[in-house]
C-alpha positions as a Markdown table, in Angstrom:
| # | Residue | x | y | z |
|---|---|---|---|---|
| 1 | Met | 127.8 | 138.2 | 70.9 |
| 2 | Gly | 130.2 | 135.6 | 69.8 |
| 3 | His | 133.9 | 135.8 | 69.0 |
| 4 | Ser | 136.7 | 133.8 | 67.6 |
| 5 | Gly | 140.3 | 133.7 | 68.8 |
| 6 | Ala | 142.6 | 132.0 | 71.2 |
| 7 | Pro | 144.5 | 133.4 | 74.2 |
| 8 | Arg | 148.2 | 133.2 | 74.5 |
| 9 | Pro | 148.8 | 130.1 | 76.7 |
| 10 | Asp | 151.6 | 131.6 | 78.9 |
| 11 | Gly | 149.5 | 134.7 | 79.7 |
| 12 | Leu | 152.6 | 137.0 | 79.5 |
| 13 | Gly | 153.3 | 140.2 | 77.6 |
| 14 | Pro | 152.4 | 141.2 | 74.0 |
| 15 | Leu | 152.3 | 138.3 | 71.6 |
| 16 | Val | 155.6 | 137.7 | 69.7 |
| 17 | Arg | 154.7 | 136.0 | 66.4 |
| 18 | Asp | 156.7 | 133.2 | 64.8 |
| 19 | Asp | 157.9 | 135.6 | 62.2 |
| 20 | Gly | 159.4 | 137.8 | 64.9 |
| 21 | Arg | 156.9 | 140.6 | 64.8 |
| 22 | Arg | 155.5 | 142.0 | 68.1 |
| 23 | Gly | 151.8 | 141.7 | 68.1 |
| 24 | Ala | 149.2 | 143.9 | 69.7 |
| 25 | Ser | 147.3 | 141.3 | 71.7 |
| 26 | Arg | 147.4 | 137.9 | 73.3 |
| 27 | Trp | 144.4 | 137.0 | 71.1 |
| 28 | Ser | 144.1 | 136.4 | 67.4 |
| 29 | Tyr | 141.3 | 135.4 | 65.0 |
| 30 | Gly | 140.5 | 134.5 | 61.4 |
| 31 | Lys | 142.5 | 132.8 | 58.7 |
| 32 | Asp | 145.0 | 135.7 | 58.6 |
| 33 | Asp | 145.7 | 135.4 | 62.4 |
| 34 | Asp | 144.6 | 139.0 | 62.9 |
| 35 | Glu | 145.5 | 140.5 | 66.3 |
| 36 | Gly | 142.8 | 141.0 | 69.0 |
| 37 | Leu | 139.3 | 139.8 | 69.8 |
| 38 | Phe | 136.6 | 139.7 | 67.2 |
| 39 | Leu | 132.9 | 139.8 | 68.0 |
| 40 | Ala | 131.5 | 138.1 | 65.0 |
| 41 | Glu | 127.7 | 138.1 | 65.4 |
| 42 | His | 125.9 | 141.4 | 64.5 |
| 43 | Phe | 122.4 | 142.1 | 65.6 |
| 44 | Arg | 121.8 | 145.8 | 65.1 |
| 45 | Cys | 121.5 | 146.3 | 61.3 |
| 46 | Arg | 119.6 | 144.8 | 58.5 |
| 47 | Ser | 121.9 | 142.3 | 56.7 |
| 48 | Glu | 121.8 | 144.4 | 53.5 |
| 49 | Ile | 123.4 | 147.2 | 55.5 |
| 50 | Ile | 126.0 | 145.4 | 57.6 |
| 51 | Glu | 127.2 | 143.3 | 54.6 |
| 52 | Tyr | 128.7 | 146.5 | 53.3 |
| 53 | Cys | 130.8 | 146.8 | 56.4 |
| 54 | Asn | 131.6 | 143.1 | 56.3 |
| 55 | Glu | 133.2 | 143.5 | 52.9 |
| 56 | Leu | 134.7 | 146.9 | 53.5 |
| 57 | Leu | 136.7 | 146.0 | 56.7 |
| 58 | Tyr | 135.9 | 142.6 | 58.2 |
| 59 | Lys | 136.9 | 140.2 | 55.4 |
| 60 | Gly | 133.5 | 138.6 | 55.4 |
| 61 | Gln | 133.9 | 137.4 | 59.0 |
| 62 | Leu | 130.8 | 139.1 | 60.4 |
| 63 | Val | 127.7 | 137.0 | 60.9 |
| 64 | Pro | 124.6 | 139.1 | 60.3 |
| 65 | Ser | 122.3 | 137.8 | 63.0 |
| 66 | Arg | 119.3 | 140.1 | 63.1 |
| 67 | Pro | 116.0 | 138.3 | 62.3 |
| 68 | Ser | 114.6 | 139.3 | 58.9 |
| 69 | Ala | 111.0 | 139.4 | 60.0 |
| 70 | Gly | 109.2 | 142.6 | 61.1 |
| 71 | Tyr | 110.7 | 145.2 | 58.7 |
| 72 | Arg | 108.9 | 148.4 | 59.5 |
| 73 | Leu | 109.8 | 150.1 | 56.2 |
| 74 | Glu | 108.3 | 147.4 | 54.0 |
| 75 | Gly | 106.6 | 149.1 | 51.1 |
| 76 | Leu | 108.1 | 152.5 | 51.9 |
| 77 | Val | 111.6 | 151.9 | 50.5 |
| 78 | Glu | 113.1 | 149.8 | 47.7 |
| 79 | His | 116.0 | 148.5 | 49.7 |
| 80 | Pro | 117.6 | 149.1 | 53.1 |
| 81 | Phe | 120.8 | 150.5 | 51.4 |
| 82 | Leu | 120.2 | 153.3 | 48.9 |
| 83 | Phe | 122.1 | 155.8 | 46.9 |
| 84 | Arg | 120.4 | 159.1 | 46.0 |
| 85 | Glu | 122.1 | 161.2 | 43.3 |
| 86 | Val | 122.3 | 165.0 | 44.0 |
| 87 | Pro | 122.3 | 167.0 | 40.7 |
| 88 | Gly | 124.6 | 170.0 | 40.6 |
| 89 | Ser | 126.6 | 168.8 | 43.6 |
| 90 | Glu | 129.8 | 170.7 | 44.1 |
| 91 | Asp | 132.0 | 170.9 | 47.2 |
| 92 | Arg | 134.5 | 173.5 | 48.3 |
| 93 | Arg | 137.1 | 173.9 | 51.0 |
| 94 | Gln | 136.3 | 175.7 | 54.2 |
| 95 | Gly | 139.6 | 176.0 | 56.0 |
| 96 | Ser | 140.9 | 172.4 | 56.4 |
| 97 | Ser | 137.3 | 171.0 | 56.1 |
| 98 | Arg | 134.8 | 170.9 | 53.2 |
| 99 | Val | 131.2 | 171.9 | 52.6 |
| 100 | Asn | 128.6 | 171.1 | 50.0 |
| 101 | Pro | 125.4 | 173.3 | 50.5 |
| 102 | Thr | 123.6 | 171.6 | 47.5 |
| 103 | Glu | 123.9 | 168.2 | 49.3 |
| 104 | Ala | 122.7 | 169.7 | 52.5 |
| 105 | Glu | 119.6 | 171.1 | 50.7 |
| 106 | Ala | 118.9 | 167.6 | 49.2 |
| 107 | Ile | 119.0 | 166.0 | 52.6 |
| 108 | Ala | 116.8 | 168.6 | 54.1 |
| 109 | Ala | 114.3 | 168.2 | 51.3 |
| 110 | Trp | 114.2 | 164.4 | 51.7 |
| 111 | Leu | 113.6 | 164.7 | 55.4 |
| 112 | Asp | 110.8 | 167.3 | 54.9 |
| 113 | Glu | 109.1 | 165.0 | 52.3 |
| 114 | His | 109.4 | 161.8 | 54.3 |
| 115 | Trp | 109.2 | 162.9 | 58.0 |
| 116 | Asp | 105.6 | 162.1 | 58.7 |
| 117 | Arg | 105.4 | 158.7 | 56.9 |
| 118 | Phe | 108.5 | 157.3 | 58.5 |
| 119 | Cys | 107.7 | 158.7 | 62.0 |
| 120 | Glu | 104.3 | 156.9 | 61.6 |
| 121 | Ala | 106.0 | 153.7 | 60.6 |
| 122 | Tyr | 107.9 | 153.8 | 63.9 |
| 123 | Gly | 104.9 | 154.8 | 66.0 |
| 124 | Ala | 106.6 | 158.1 | 66.7 |
| 125 | Ala | 104.1 | 160.5 | 65.1 |
| 126 | Gly | 103.4 | 163.3 | 67.5 |
| 127 | Asp | 106.0 | 162.0 | 70.0 |
| 128 | Pro | 109.2 | 164.1 | 69.9 |
| 129 | Glu | 111.1 | 161.7 | 72.3 |
| 130 | Lys | 110.5 | 158.7 | 70.0 |
| 131 | Gln | 111.3 | 160.9 | 66.9 |
| 132 | Lys | 114.8 | 161.4 | 68.3 |
| 133 | Gly | 115.6 | 157.8 | 67.6 |
| 134 | Val | 114.4 | 157.8 | 64.0 |
| 135 | Phe | 116.7 | 160.0 | 61.9 |
| 136 | Gly | 120.5 | 160.7 | 61.9 |
| 137 | Val | 122.7 | 162.5 | 59.4 |
| 138 | Val | 126.4 | 161.6 | 59.2 |
| 139 | Thr | 129.1 | 163.4 | 57.1 |
| 140 | Pro | 132.9 | 163.1 | 57.1 |
| 141 | Phe | 133.4 | 166.8 | 57.7 |
| 142 | Ala | 132.5 | 168.9 | 60.7 |
| 143 | Ala | 132.0 | 172.0 | 58.6 |
| 144 | Gln | 129.4 | 170.2 | 56.5 |
| 145 | Ala | 127.6 | 169.0 | 59.6 |
| 146 | Arg | 127.2 | 172.7 | 60.6 |
| 147 | Val | 125.8 | 173.5 | 57.1 |
| 148 | Ile | 123.4 | 170.7 | 57.3 |
| 149 | Gln | 122.1 | 171.8 | 60.8 |
| 150 | Gln | 121.6 | 175.3 | 59.5 |
| 151 | Thr | 119.7 | 174.0 | 56.4 |
| 152 | Leu | 117.5 | 171.7 | 58.5 |
| 153 | Lys | 116.6 | 174.5 | 60.8 |
| 154 | Arg | 115.5 | 176.6 | 57.9 |
| 155 | Val | 113.6 | 173.8 | 56.0 |
| 156 | Leu | 112.2 | 171.7 | 58.9 |
| 157 | Gly | 111.9 | 174.4 | 61.5 |
| 158 | Ala | 113.7 | 174.6 | 64.8 |
| 159 | Gln | 111.6 | 172.0 | 66.6 |
| 160 | Arg | 112.2 | 169.2 | 64.1 |
| 161 | Glu | 115.8 | 170.2 | 63.5 |
| 162 | Lys | 116.6 | 169.5 | 67.1 |
| 163 | Leu | 115.2 | 165.9 | 66.8 |
| 164 | Val | 117.8 | 164.9 | 64.1 |
| 165 | Thr | 121.2 | 163.9 | 65.2 |
| 166 | Val | 123.7 | 165.5 | 62.9 |
| 167 | Gly | 127.5 | 165.2 | 63.0 |
| 168 | Thr | 130.6 | 163.3 | 61.9 |
| 169 | Ala | 130.9 | 159.5 | 62.5 |
| 170 | His | 132.4 | 160.3 | 65.9 |
| 171 | Thr | 129.1 | 162.0 | 66.9 |
| 172 | Leu | 127.2 | 158.7 | 66.6 |
| 173 | Gln | 130.0 | 156.4 | 67.7 |
| 174 | Gly | 128.3 | 153.9 | 70.0 |
| 175 | Ala | 124.8 | 155.1 | 69.1 |
| 176 | Glu | 122.2 | 154.0 | 66.5 |
| 177 | Arg | 119.3 | 155.4 | 64.5 |
| 178 | Ser | 116.6 | 153.7 | 62.5 |
| 179 | Ile | 117.4 | 155.7 | 59.4 |
| 180 | Val | 120.8 | 157.3 | 58.7 |
| 181 | Leu | 121.5 | 159.7 | 55.8 |
| 182 | Phe | 125.1 | 160.1 | 54.7 |
| 183 | Ser | 126.4 | 163.3 | 53.1 |
| 184 | Ser | 129.4 | 162.4 | 50.9 |
| 185 | Val | 130.3 | 166.1 | 50.4 |
| 186 | Tyr | 132.7 | 165.5 | 47.5 |
| 187 | Gly | 130.9 | 166.7 | 44.5 |
| 188 | Asp | 131.1 | 166.4 | 40.7 |
| 189 | Asn | 134.1 | 168.8 | 40.8 |
| 190 | Ser | 136.1 | 166.3 | 42.8 |
| 191 | Gly | 137.3 | 163.3 | 40.9 |
| 192 | Gln | 138.2 | 161.4 | 44.1 |
| 193 | Ala | 136.8 | 161.3 | 47.6 |
| 194 | Ser | 140.3 | 161.0 | 49.1 |
| 195 | Phe | 139.6 | 161.6 | 52.8 |
| 196 | Ile | 136.7 | 159.1 | 52.8 |
| 197 | Asp | 138.9 | 156.5 | 51.0 |
| 198 | Asn | 141.7 | 157.2 | 53.5 |
| 199 | Thr | 139.6 | 156.6 | 56.6 |
| 200 | Leu | 137.6 | 153.4 | 56.0 |
| 201 | Glu | 136.8 | 153.0 | 59.7 |
| 202 | Leu | 134.8 | 156.2 | 59.7 |
| 203 | Met | 132.6 | 154.9 | 56.8 |
| 204 | Asn | 132.2 | 151.7 | 58.7 |
| 205 | Val | 131.0 | 153.6 | 61.8 |
| 206 | Ala | 128.6 | 155.7 | 59.7 |
| 207 | Val | 127.0 | 152.7 | 57.9 |
| 208 | Ser | 126.7 | 150.6 | 61.0 |
| 209 | Arg | 124.8 | 153.2 | 62.9 |
| 210 | Ala | 121.7 | 152.5 | 60.7 |
| 211 | Lys | 119.4 | 149.8 | 61.9 |
| 212 | Asp | 116.8 | 149.8 | 59.0 |
| 213 | Leu | 117.8 | 152.2 | 56.2 |
| 214 | Phe | 121.1 | 153.8 | 55.1 |
| 215 | Ile | 121.0 | 156.4 | 52.3 |
| 216 | Val | 124.1 | 157.8 | 50.6 |
| 217 | Phe | 123.5 | 161.3 | 49.2 |
| 218 | Gly | 126.2 | 162.0 | 46.5 |
| 219 | Ala | 127.1 | 163.4 | 43.2 |
| 220 | Lys | 127.0 | 161.4 | 40.0 |
| 221 | Thr | 130.8 | 161.3 | 40.2 |
| 222 | Arg | 130.5 | 159.3 | 43.5 |
| 223 | Trp | 128.2 | 156.7 | 41.9 |
| 224 | Asn | 131.0 | 156.1 | 39.3 |
| 225 | Asp | 133.9 | 156.5 | 41.8 |
| 226 | Gly | 136.5 | 153.8 | 41.6 |
| 227 | Gly | 137.8 | 154.2 | 45.1 |
| 228 | Pro | 137.2 | 151.5 | 47.7 |
| 229 | Val | 134.3 | 153.2 | 49.5 |
| 230 | Phe | 132.0 | 154.2 | 46.6 |
| 231 | Arg | 132.9 | 151.3 | 44.3 |
| 232 | Leu | 131.5 | 149.1 | 47.0 |
| 233 | Val | 128.5 | 151.4 | 47.5 |
| 234 | Arg | 127.7 | 151.0 | 43.7 |
| 235 | Arg | 127.9 | 147.3 | 44.0 |
| 236 | Met | 125.7 | 146.9 | 47.1 |
| 237 | Ala | 123.3 | 149.9 | 47.1 |
| 238 | Val | 120.2 | 150.4 | 44.9 |
| 239 | Lys | 120.1 | 153.8 | 43.2 |
| 240 | Asp | 117.0 | 155.7 | 44.6 |
| 241 | Ala | 115.5 | 156.7 | 41.3 |
| 242 | Pro | 112.4 | 159.0 | 41.1 |
| 243 | Ala | 109.1 | 157.2 | 40.5 |
| 244 | Gly | 108.6 | 156.1 | 36.9 |
| 245 | Gln | 112.3 | 155.9 | 36.0 |
| 246 | Pro | 113.9 | 152.6 | 35.2 |
| 247 | Ala | 115.9 | 150.7 | 37.8 |
| 248 | Val | 119.7 | 151.2 | 37.9 |
| 249 | Thr | 122.0 | 148.3 | 37.0 |
| 250 | His | 124.9 | 147.3 | 39.2 |
| 251 | Asp | 128.4 | 146.5 | 38.0 |
| 252 | Asp | 127.4 | 142.9 | 37.1 |
| 253 | Gly | 124.8 | 144.3 | 34.7 |
| 254 | Gln | 121.9 | 142.9 | 36.7 |
| 255 | Val | 118.9 | 145.2 | 37.4 |
| 256 | Ala | 118.9 | 146.5 | 40.9 |
| 257 | Ala | 115.5 | 145.3 | 41.9 |
| 258 | Pro | 114.0 | 145.8 | 45.3 |
| 259 | Val | 114.7 | 143.0 | 47.7 |
| 260 | Glu | 111.8 | 141.0 | 49.1 |
| 261 | Val | 111.6 | 141.6 | 52.8 |
| 262 | Ala | 109.2 | 140.2 | 55.3 |
| 263 | Ala | 107.9 | 142.4 | 57.9 |
| 264 | Ala | 112.2 | 144.5 | 61.9 |
| 265 | Glu | 112.3 | 146.8 | 64.7 |
| 266 | Pro | 113.1 | 149.9 | 64.5 |
| 267 | Ile | 119.8 | 158.6 | 62.9 |
| 268 | Ser | 123.2 | 179.6 | 54.9 |
| 269 | Ala | 126.7 | 178.2 | 54.4 |
| 270 | Pro | 129.6 | 180.4 | 55.4 |
| 271 | Glu | 132.0 | 181.6 | 52.8 |
| 272 | Pro | 135.1 | 179.3 | 52.3 |
| 273 | Ala | 138.3 | 180.4 | 54.0 |
| 274 | Ala | 141.4 | 180.6 | 51.8 |
| 275 | Glu | 143.6 | 178.3 | 53.9 |
| 276 | Pro | 146.1 | 175.7 | 52.8 |
| 277 | Ser | 145.0 | 172.1 | 52.4 |
| 278 | Val | 145.9 | 169.5 | 55.0 |
| 279 | Pro | 148.4 | 167.0 | 53.5 |
| 280 | Glu | 146.6 | 164.0 | 52.0 |
| 281 | Val | 147.1 | 160.6 | 53.6 |
| 282 | Ser | 147.9 | 157.7 | 51.3 |
| 283 | Ala | 144.9 | 155.4 | 51.1 |
| 284 | Pro | 145.3 | 152.3 | 53.4 |
| 285 | Lys | 144.1 | 148.9 | 52.6 |
| 286 | Ser | 141.1 | 147.8 | 54.6 |
| 287 | Gly | 141.9 | 147.6 | 58.3 |
| 288 | Asp | 145.5 | 148.9 | 57.9 |
| 289 | Ala | 147.2 | 150.7 | 60.8 |
| 290 | Val | 148.7 | 154.1 | 60.2 |
| 291 | Val | 151.5 | 156.1 | 61.9 |
| 292 | Ala | 150.7 | 159.0 | 64.2 |
| 293 | Trp | 151.1 | 161.9 | 61.8 |
| 294 | Ala | 148.7 | 160.3 | 59.3 |
| 295 | Met | 146.1 | 159.7 | 62.0 |
| 296 | Ile | 146.4 | 163.3 | 63.2 |
| 297 | Ala | 146.1 | 164.6 | 59.6 |
| 298 | Ala | 142.9 | 162.6 | 59.1 |
| 299 | Trp | 141.4 | 163.9 | 62.3 |
| 300 | Asp | 142.3 | 167.4 | 61.4 |
| 301 | Glu | 140.7 | 167.2 | 57.9 |
| 302 | Ser | 137.5 | 165.7 | 59.3 |
| 303 | Gly | 137.2 | 168.4 | 61.8 |
| 304 | Gly | 137.2 | 165.8 | 64.5 |
| 305 | Leu | 139.7 | 167.5 | 66.8 |
| 306 | Pro | 138.4 | 170.0 | 69.4 |
| 307 | Asp | 138.5 | 173.6 | 68.1 |
| 308 | Gly | 141.8 | 175.3 | 68.6 |
| 309 | Leu | 143.7 | 172.1 | 69.4 |
| 310 | Lys | 147.1 | 171.9 | 67.7 |
| 311 | Leu | 148.3 | 168.3 | 67.9 |
| 312 | Ser | 151.6 | 166.9 | 66.9 |
| 313 | Ala | 152.9 | 163.3 | 67.0 |
| 314 | Val | 155.4 | 164.3 | 69.8 |
| 315 | Lys | 152.6 | 165.7 | 71.9 |
| 316 | Leu | 150.3 | 162.7 | 71.3 |
| 317 | Asn | 153.1 | 160.3 | 72.2 |
| 318 | Lys | 153.7 | 162.0 | 75.5 |
| 319 | Ala | 150.0 | 161.9 | 76.3 |
| 320 | Leu | 149.7 | 158.3 | 75.4 |
| 321 | Ala | 152.7 | 157.4 | 77.5 |
| 322 | Ala | 151.3 | 159.3 | 80.5 |
| 323 | Ala | 148.0 | 157.4 | 80.0 |
| 324 | Gly | 149.9 | 154.1 | 80.0 |
| 325 | Leu | 149.0 | 153.2 | 76.4 |
| 326 | Ile | 152.6 | 153.2 | 75.0 |
| 327 | Arg | 156.0 | 153.1 | 76.5 |
| 328 | Lys | 159.5 | 154.0 | 75.4 |
| 329 | Gly | 161.8 | 151.0 | 75.2 |
| 330 | Asp | 165.5 | 150.8 | 74.2 |
| 331 | Arg | 164.7 | 150.9 | 70.5 |
| 332 | Gly | 161.7 | 153.1 | 70.4 |
| 333 | Trp | 158.0 | 153.3 | 71.2 |
| 334 | Glu | 155.9 | 150.1 | 71.8 |
| 335 | Pro | 152.3 | 149.5 | 72.9 |
| 336 | Thr | 151.6 | 148.4 | 76.5 |
| 337 | Asp | 149.0 | 145.7 | 77.1 |
| 338 | Glu | 146.4 | 148.5 | 77.7 |
| 339 | Gly | 147.4 | 150.1 | 74.4 |
| 340 | Ala | 147.2 | 146.9 | 72.6 |
| 341 | Ala | 143.6 | 146.4 | 73.9 |
| 342 | Val | 142.5 | 149.6 | 72.1 |
| 343 | Gly | 144.2 | 148.6 | 68.9 |
| 344 | Ile | 147.7 | 150.2 | 69.1 |
| 345 | Val | 150.2 | 147.8 | 67.3 |
| 346 | Gly | 153.9 | 147.6 | 67.2 |
| 347 | Tyr | 156.1 | 147.4 | 64.1 |
| 348 | Gly | 159.9 | 147.3 | 63.5 |
| 349 | Gly | 162.4 | 148.1 | 60.9 |
| 350 | Glu | 166.0 | 149.0 | 60.1 |
| 351 | Arg | 167.4 | 152.5 | 59.7 |
| 352 | Asp | 171.1 | 153.4 | 59.1 |
| 353 | Gly | 172.0 | 149.8 | 60.0 |
| 354 | Glu | 170.2 | 149.9 | 63.3 |
| 355 | Thr | 166.9 | 148.2 | 64.2 |
| 356 | Phe | 164.0 | 150.3 | 65.6 |
| 357 | Val | 160.5 | 149.7 | 66.9 |
| 358 | Asn | 157.5 | 152.1 | 66.8 |
| 359 | Val | 153.7 | 152.1 | 67.0 |
| 360 | Lys | 150.9 | 152.3 | 64.5 |
| 361 | Tyr | 147.2 | 152.9 | 65.1 |
| 362 | Thr | 144.5 | 150.5 | 63.7 |
| 363 | Pro | 141.1 | 151.9 | 62.6 |
| 364 | Ala | 139.7 | 150.8 | 66.0 |
| 365 | Ala | 142.4 | 152.7 | 67.8 |
| 366 | Gln | 141.9 | 155.8 | 65.7 |
| 367 | Val | 138.2 | 156.0 | 66.7 |
| 368 | Ala | 138.9 | 155.1 | 70.4 |
| 369 | Leu | 141.7 | 157.7 | 70.9 |
| 370 | Leu | 139.8 | 160.5 | 69.2 |
| 371 | Asp | 136.8 | 159.7 | 71.4 |
| 372 | Arg | 139.1 | 160.0 | 74.5 |
| 373 | Ile | 140.5 | 163.3 | 73.2 |
| 374 | Arg | 137.1 | 164.8 | 72.6 |
| 375 | Ser | 135.8 | 163.7 | 76.0 |
| 376 | Gly | 138.9 | 165.0 | 77.8 |
| 377 | Ala | 139.8 | 161.5 | 79.0 |
| 378 | Leu | 143.2 | 161.8 | 77.3 |
| 379 | Ser | 145.0 | 164.8 | 78.7 |
| 380 | Leu | 147.0 | 166.8 | 76.1 |
| 381 | Gly | 147.9 | 169.6 | 78.4 |
């Protein structure tokens, strides 16, 4: 893997920029002098898949480096990045999470129809261990993951259901599957996919788990969605139309034709509870850091926090300080070197005539810290 960036020459403390801001790292990269190290070369995904992430979060700085030869799905799919419309798609709240049973049915039906041919393409026919590496299903909401698992068990049978990894982006963090199906959840009754647009890093993780094929299952409203996530899906994906129907055009009016690929190596719904909504988080720009309460609200709505955990910014700050990731200075919280390494950044301002400092959490930090909470590595007791 390659990277760009330069170390701070004196080797001391967090970087203090020329504009006076305290940085998160001794390293910086790119034309915007972003903080941290950046591993530019990407080998896991087909270029048609990782280019989505490149535009969503990485400012075009990723270098797709996987060879184009050897694509195992040649002739089986139109394109490595697809959108499949789900007619009649509607979501509903379930506590602080969301579910969409119609979308779960569509995903189960797709897997049932395509299981044998794709397993054969990967040399996994009749081999359950190899089949575990073929399919994954990712969704933003933990409640929807449970609905999908129930639906797969009913449609595919218990044996096959266990061979499909199903969960939120956190479930597959650090993992990969040859084929990943994404359940958008927000249906035609939701004008915006607010949580997805507010947590771009989670979509980045979901997409980049797929080596050979990523399929977005979503309502017609999502294909026409103007938010940052689905606007980019519409521009980069091919709509997976039934046989005999005309190809779908992209925003530029060009017909979405299949790409030419050479031959590459190989991821009953419960009734909704009448609970109040979790406060929405204002949509950040790509890669923006957020304050603790916004990060916790996003974790809560996604169902990412362990069951029964009530987390506040004060409780989180104490845990992060105990873990050596942040420290309390004279003017407020600031990241330690270890905290900076996981993506915690400092910022400052003025309130009532006095200056203060505090910390924010980059998308990378949001994923890393939630992983520590879920694994028990970060003690919140």
